[in-house]
C-alpha positions as a printed Julia matrix, in Angstrom:
259×3 Matrix{Float64}:
 169.85  207.26  -29.67
 172.3   207.01  -26.6
 175.28  209.33  -27.21
 177.83  209.12  -24.27
 178.26  212.46  -22.54
 181.74  213.67  -21.79
 181.04  212.93  -18.06
 180.44  209.24  -18.89
 183.58  209.18  -21.12
 185.61  210.57  -18.32
 184.09  208.17  -15.82
 185.42  205.17  -17.95
 188.79  206.86  -18.07
 188.53  207.44  -21.81
 188.8   210.3   -24.24
 186.62  210.41  -27.4
 187.83  211.43  -30.8
 185.7   214.63  -30.95
 182.93  216.63  -29.16
 179.82  217.21  -31.08
 178.54  220.57  -30.08
 174.77  220.18  -30.35
 173.78  223.84  -30.12
 170.54  225.37  -28.89
 168.58  224.77  -32.3
 169.02  221.05  -32.25
 168.51  220.77  -28.49
 164.95  222.41  -28.75
 163.76  222.47  -32.29
 162.39  219.24  -33.85
 163.63  220.06  -37.3
 167.12  220.74  -36.33
 167.03  217.41  -34.27
 166.77  215.58  -37.51
 170.12  217.09  -38.4
 171.78  215.98  -35.19
 170.39  212.39  -35.44
 171.73  212.27  -39.13
 175.31  213.57  -38.03
 175.25  210.99  -35.04
 174.38  208.2   -37.52
 177.08  209.27  -39.85
 179.69  209.4   -37.12
 178.55  206.03  -35.77
 178.94  204.51  -39.19
 182.39  205.96  -39.7
 183.4   204.4   -36.31
 184.09  207.78  -34.75
 184.16  207.78  -30.87
 182.36  210.94  -30.07
 180.87  212.66  -27.0
 178.27  215.43  -26.28
 178.13  217.7   -23.02
 174.4   217.06  -22.54
 173.23  219.22  -19.83
 176.51  220.77  -19.38
 176.3   222.46  -22.72
 175.01  226.15  -22.74
 174.4   228.61  -25.49
 177.67  229.74  -26.93
 176.42  233.45  -26.32
 176.41  234.33  -29.94
 172.89  235.83  -29.98
 173.68  238.0   -26.85
 176.86  239.44  -28.45
 175.22  240.08  -31.72
 172.29  241.86  -29.79
 174.85  243.87  -27.99
 174.75  242.41  -24.54
 178.5   241.79  -24.27
 178.36  241.1   -20.45
 175.98  238.26  -20.89
 178.12  236.85  -23.8
 181.34  236.75  -21.69
 179.42  235.1   -18.71
 178.14  232.32  -21.03
 181.4   231.95  -22.97
 183.56  231.78  -19.8
 181.17  229.06  -18.29
 181.36  226.96  -21.43
 185.28  227.48  -21.8
 185.52  226.19  -18.08
 183.46  222.99  -19.12
 185.5   222.49  -22.24
 188.84  222.87  -20.69
 187.82  220.58  -17.58
 187.41  217.68  -20.02
 190.49  218.48  -22.08
 188.64  219.08  -25.24
 190.62  219.48  -28.47
 188.38  218.88  -31.34
 184.88  220.13  -31.72
 182.35  219.58  -34.55
 179.17  221.56  -34.66
 176.22  221.74  -37.26
 175.47  225.45  -36.51
 177.64  228.16  -38.27
 176.65  230.67  -35.39
 178.29  228.25  -32.76
 181.13  227.48  -35.19
 182.03  231.13  -35.64
 181.81  231.9   -31.86
 183.7   228.8   -30.76
 186.54  229.2   -33.43
 187.08  232.9   -33.68
 185.79  234.42  -30.36
 186.47  231.9   -27.66
 190.18  231.99  -28.03
 190.39  235.57  -26.69
 188.74  234.2   -23.4
 191.11  231.24  -23.27
 189.15  228.77  -25.38
 191.61  227.31  -27.76
 190.09  224.29  -29.89
 190.3   222.8   -33.29
 186.73  223.62  -34.47
 185.05  222.02  -37.59
 181.72  222.99  -39.08
 180.18  219.74  -39.87
 180.2   220.26  -43.69
 184.0   220.31  -43.42
 184.26  217.2   -41.27
 181.76  215.18  -43.47
 183.71  216.11  -46.65
 186.84  214.9   -44.92
 185.31  211.47  -44.11
 184.03  211.1   -47.65
 187.51  212.06  -49.06
 189.33  209.57  -46.58
 186.62  206.97  -47.35
 185.58  206.49  -43.75
 182.05  206.37  -44.95
 180.74  204.78  -48.24
 178.1   206.25  -50.23
 175.55  204.57  -52.36
 175.97  204.66  -56.16
 173.21  206.78  -57.74
 171.47  205.62  -60.87
 170.87  208.21  -63.76
 167.19  207.87  -63.04
 167.64  209.01  -59.38
 169.69  212.01  -60.27
 167.89  215.19  -58.83
 168.87  218.98  -58.83
 169.61  220.62  -55.55
 170.23  224.31  -54.88
 172.63  225.26  -51.87
 172.11  228.14  -49.83
 175.32  229.86  -48.37
 174.95  230.7   -44.53
 176.52  234.06  -43.88
 178.55  232.99  -40.95
 179.84  229.85  -43.0
 180.48  231.58  -46.23
 181.39  235.3   -45.94
 182.14  234.94  -42.32
 184.69  232.01  -42.63
 185.09  231.39  -46.31
 183.7   228.06  -46.39
 182.01  227.67  -49.79
 183.56  224.46  -51.27
 183.06  221.81  -48.69
 179.08  221.85  -48.91
 179.27  221.82  -52.68
 181.82  219.15  -52.81
 179.76  216.98  -50.73
 176.7   217.48  -53.05
 178.82  216.54  -55.82
 180.13  213.48  -54.07
 176.5   212.55  -53.65
 176.15  212.91  -57.38
 173.5   215.65  -57.0
 173.17  218.3   -59.82
 173.85  221.75  -57.95
 172.1   224.53  -59.59
 173.07  227.78  -58.1
 170.79  230.64  -57.07
 171.25  234.28  -58.46
 173.16  235.2   -55.25
 175.55  232.6   -54.24
 179.12  232.3   -52.69
 180.36  235.61  -51.65
 177.28  237.32  -53.16
 174.91  234.94  -51.22
 171.81  236.55  -49.83
 171.09  236.22  -45.95
 168.23  234.27  -44.81
 167.11  236.94  -42.49
 167.97  235.46  -39.14
 171.67  236.26  -38.54
 172.91  238.98  -36.27
 170.27  238.19  -33.6
 167.72  239.12  -36.16
 165.97  235.75  -35.25
 165.02  237.23  -31.87
 163.66  240.53  -33.03
 160.98  242.19  -35.43
 162.51  243.17  -38.79
 162.72  246.64  -39.95
 160.26  247.98  -42.5
 161.01  247.02  -46.15
 159.43  245.92  -49.4
 159.88  242.32  -48.74
 160.92  240.0   -45.92
 164.42  238.74  -46.63
 163.55  235.06  -46.2
 160.91  235.32  -48.67
 163.16  237.05  -51.28
 165.75  234.18  -50.77
 163.21  231.49  -51.12
 161.94  233.01  -54.21
 165.52  232.88  -55.65
 165.7   229.1   -54.57
 162.37  228.37  -56.26
 163.5   230.06  -59.38
 166.24  227.36  -59.65
 163.59  224.68  -60.41
 165.21  222.46  -57.67
 163.31  219.99  -55.59
 165.57  220.31  -52.76
 167.12  223.41  -50.99
 170.25  222.2   -49.19
 171.15  224.2   -46.04
 173.87  223.87  -43.39
 172.5   226.11  -40.59
 169.59  225.45  -38.48
 168.59  229.31  -38.75
 168.63  229.18  -42.39
 166.67  225.97  -42.42
 163.97  227.57  -40.34
 163.82  230.7   -42.47
 163.78  228.91  -45.79
 161.14  226.55  -44.66
 158.77  229.58  -43.71
 159.5   230.88  -46.93
 158.26  227.83  -48.58
 155.08  227.92  -46.54
 154.6   231.53  -47.62
 154.86  230.58  -51.19
 152.58  227.47  -50.62
 155.46  225.12  -51.91
 156.17  223.16  -48.65
 154.8   220.09  -50.13
 156.56  220.38  -53.42
 160.06  221.47  -52.36
 162.01  220.39  -49.24
 164.61  221.92  -47.13
 167.29  219.46  -45.91
 170.68  219.81  -44.09
 173.75  218.61  -45.75
 173.97  216.04  -43.01
 170.63  214.6   -43.84
 171.44  214.21  -47.49
 174.67  212.39  -46.61
 172.96  210.11  -44.13
 170.22  209.22  -46.76
 173.06  208.22  -49.18
 175.08  205.98  -46.86
 175.85  202.57  -48.23
């Protein structure tokens, strides 16, 4: 897929409707790239003019700040803000709750003021405004799905309804886990935990969370964060269920149901 970069839009003297902030996960992880392709497909189907930064995009600095390296965070953040402001970016959509939280809540203190959407918020807006059409689902095709609340999306930013509203719009039966919404259980990767060894305990967090998901009897675990996606998939492998149950991002599910 060729997605125009902001440099290409600028060279044409045009401004896209939004910037898609790809993030490190979708830049380097094959599984997260499926989410990025799905989101790009949806944007294209909706007729949205959007751009990416390409090689000009750097990590937001979230892992550095969570790990306590404030100097590195500010260096990375200021570099990104300079790039975003240079292109006059106003609206950003990202599929990573960690990027979302940092861009929305932490960049303003350093001079980065943008309208930032998590992709579940933006996708539900497209569905609500009928900018994308969804296939009708037959009774025979109905399936149950359980949704995992990302910490940075849910407790961090209070976004609980948009992902569930999308699943309901797709006519999927949502079965909640024992811990959900504000009582949701972390996947085990947030707060820079992805980059370090876990502390001693009785069970790994992602395995405990995956057990909750499997207990719902759902054939699909819906996620909205690349970190969560990785941790839940690893949990399925540990349980030997990776061939029976799948983890899919909300964007992937929407792309599959486009009319």
